[in-house]
C-alpha positions as CSV (number, residue, x, y, z in Angstrom):
1,M,-33.1,-52.1,-15.2
2,K,-32.4,-48.7,-16.3
3,K,-33.8,-47.6,-13.2
4,K,-31.8,-49.7,-11.3
5,I,-28.9,-48.7,-12.3
6,L,-29.5,-45.0,-12.0
7,A,-30.8,-46.0,-8.4
8,I,-26.8,-48.1,-8.2
9,G,-25.8,-44.7,-9.8
10,V,-27.0,-42.0,-7.5
11,L,-26.3,-44.6,-4.4
12,T,-22.8,-44.5,-5.7
13,A,-22.4,-40.8,-5.9
14,T,-23.8,-39.8,-2.6
15,V,-21.6,-42.4,-0.6
16,I,-18.4,-40.7,-2.7
17,F,-19.4,-36.8,-1.7
18,L,-20.5,-38.1,1.8
19,A,-17.2,-39.9,1.9
20,A,-15.6,-37.0,0.8
21,Y,-17.4,-34.8,2.9
22,L,-16.6,-36.5,6.0
23,R,-12.3,-37.0,5.1
24,M,-12.5,-32.7,4.5
25,D,-10.5,-31.4,7.4
26,S,-11.3,-28.0,9.1
27,S,-8.9,-26.3,8.3
28,T,-9.0,-22.4,7.7
29,P,-7.1,-19.9,5.1
30,P,-3.8,-18.5,5.9
31,G,-4.4,-15.6,8.5
32,Q,-8.0,-16.4,9.4
33,E,-8.7,-17.2,12.9
34,P,-9.2,-21.3,13.6
35,L,-12.3,-22.5,13.9
36,V,-13.1,-22.9,17.5
37,T,-16.6,-24.8,19.2
38,L,-18.4,-22.3,21.1
39,T,-19.6,-23.0,24.6
40,A,-21.2,-20.9,27.4
41,A,-17.9,-21.2,29.6
42,D,-15.9,-19.6,25.9
43,F,-18.5,-17.2,24.7
44,T,-17.4,-14.2,26.0
45,P,-13.8,-14.1,24.0
46,F,-16.2,-14.6,20.3
47,E,-18.3,-11.8,21.4
48,Q,-15.7,-9.6,22.2
49,A,-13.9,-10.8,18.7
50,F,-17.4,-10.1,16.7
51,D,-17.5,-6.3,18.2
52,K,-14.5,-5.9,17.7
53,S,-14.8,-5.9,13.9
54,V,-16.1,-3.2,11.3
55,E,-15.0,-3.5,8.2
56,G,-18.7,-4.3,7.5
57,P,-21.7,-6.2,7.3
58,R,-21.1,-9.3,9.9
59,L,-23.2,-12.5,9.7
60,L,-24.0,-14.8,12.5
61,L,-24.9,-18.8,10.9
62,L,-27.0,-20.8,13.8
63,L,-27.1,-24.5,12.2
64,S,-29.1,-26.8,14.1
65,P,-29.5,-30.7,13.4
66,T,-33.1,-31.0,14.3
């Protein structure tokens, strides 16, 4: 019985977390440029903006769903 209640609790928490995550907007903090989706057609402006910044270390994180 306790395992069933625990499983239901974990499932409920997961569903609530996913719903909250998916409802979040993709806005950025004030003063930061808006988020964009990169494609081969608009990669050059990104590259120029990335190279222009010299204030500190820069990090590019690529995420793949596979």
